[in-house]
N, C-alpha and C positions, 0 to 999 in steps of 0.2 A: 677696420672692425667688419666681421662676417657675420651674416644672418644664420642663425641656427635653425629656424622655422622653416616648414614648408611654404612654399608660395605656389600656389596653382592659378592659373587664368580662371576667371569666372565660368566659361562654360563646362570646362572639365570639373571644375569642382562642383557644380550643381548636378553633373551627369553622374559624379560619384556619390553625391549624397542621396540621390534618387535611386541609384542601384543599391546602396546600402540600406536604405529604408525598405525597398522590396524584398531585399535578402533577409532583413530582420524578421519581416513578417512571414516569409517562408520558413525560416528557421524556428520561429515560434509555432508556427502551424505543424511542422513536423515534429518538433518536442512534444507538442500537446497529444499528436497521435501516436506518439510512443510512450508517455507517461501512463496516459488513460488505460491501457491494458495492464500495465504493471500494478496500479492502484487497484484495478479490479481483482487481479490476481492475489494481491497481498490481503484485501478484505475477504477473498473466498478463504485463503488458508487461515486467518485469524477468526473467521466463524466456524471453521472446521475444528480448530484448537479448541474454541470456546465450547462447542458442542461434545467434543470427546472429553473434557473437563466435566460437564454437567452431566454426561452419560455414566460416566466412572463414579462421579458422586452418587448418583441415582442407585447404582450398582452398590455401592458401599452400604448405603442407607437400606436397601433391600436385604442385603446379608445381615445386618444388624437386628432388624425386625424379624427374620427368620431365625437367628439365634435367642431372641427374647421369646419367640413362640416356642422353640425348643425346650428352652429352660424352664416354660411355664405349664408345658402340655404334660399331663400325666402319664400319657403313652411312652413318654422317653425317660421316664423317672424309674429305674431298676436298681 
C-alpha cells in the first residue's frame, strides 16, 4: 500500500506555513493597492456619465421651455 499524501517533517512544514502566511499578507496588500485605483477610476467615470445625463436632461428641458415661450410670445406669431 502506498501513501498518496504529502509528508513533510515538522520544521520544513512550519516554515512553509509561515512563508505562506507572510506571502498571503503581501499578496492581499498588493491586490488592495491595485484594486483601489481601479475603483476610484470607475467611480469617477460613473459620476462623469451621471453628470452628462443630468446636463443633457437639463438641456432638453431648457429647449422645451424655449419652445413654449416662442409659441406663446406674440412677437413670433405672424
